C-alpha positions in Angstrom: -14.7 106.3 -35.6 -14.5 102.5 -35.5 -11.4 100.4 -36.3 -12.9 99.1 -39.6 -13.5 102.7 -40.9 -9.9 103.7 -39.9 -8.5 100.7 -41.7 -10.5 101.5 -44.9 -9.3 105.1 -44.7 -5.7 104.0 -44.3 -6.0 101.7 -47.3 -7.6 104.3 -49.6 -5.4 106.2 -52.0 -6.0 109.8 -52.8 -7.8 109.9 -56.2 -8.5 113.6 -56.4 -6.0 116.5 -56.1 -7.0 120.1 -55.5 -4.5 122.6 -56.9 -4.2 126.3 -57.6 -7.6 126.4 -59.4 -9.4 125.5 -56.2 -12.3 123.2 -55.5 -14.6 124.2 -58.3 -12.9 121.9 -61.0 -13.2 118.8 -58.7 -16.8 119.1 -57.3 -18.4 117.0 -60.0 -15.5 114.5 -59.9 -15.9 113.9 -56.2 -19.7 113.5 -56.5 -19.1 111.0 -59.4 -16.5 109.0 -57.5 -18.7 108.8 -54.4 -21.4 107.1 -56.5 -18.9 104.2 -57.2 -17.1 103.9 -53.9 -17.8 104.4 -50.2 -14.8 106.6 -49.4 -12.9 109.1 -51.5 -9.6 110.6 -50.4 -8.7 114.1 -51.6 -5.2 115.7 -51.4 -5.1 119.5 -51.1 -1.9 120.8 -52.7 -0.2 123.7 -51.0 -1.0 125.9 -54.0 -4.7 125.4 -53.3 -4.6 126.5 -49.7 -3.5 130.1 -49.9 -4.5 131.8 -46.7 -7.1 129.1 -45.8 -6.9 125.8 -44.1 -7.3 122.2 -45.3 -10.3 121.8 -43.0 -12.1 124.9 -44.4 -11.6 123.9 -48.0 -12.7 120.3 -47.2 -15.9 121.5 -45.6 -16.5 123.8 -48.6 -15.9 120.9 -51.0 -18.2 118.6 -49.0 -21.0 121.1 -49.1 -20.6 121.8 -52.9 -20.5 118.1 -53.7 -23.2 116.9 -51.3 -20.7 114.7 -49.5 -20.0 114.0 -45.8 -16.5 115.0 -44.6 -15.2 112.0 -42.5 -11.9 113.4 -41.5 -9.0 115.7 -42.4 -5.4 114.9 -41.6 -2.5 117.1 -42.8 -3.4 118.1 -46.4 -5.7 115.2 -47.0 -9.5 114.9 -46.5 -11.7 111.8 -46.6 -15.3 112.0 -47.9 -18.2 109.6 -48.0 
């Protein structure tokens, strides 16, 4: 990952939050936001995780929304 991409990720705020209802309610929102911007940051609340990991949920969300997973860090994932 290059320095410019890292800077953009750092400056991007989380605009989607995944809660206890899981990823299904946010799939369309992620796809819509990716049409308007290069990067979208998603925060996974602890209630969404259950017995799974942020990485696993992020990969599932990327697949469902037709997005590319750039990185996960903590409870946050970045998509493009």
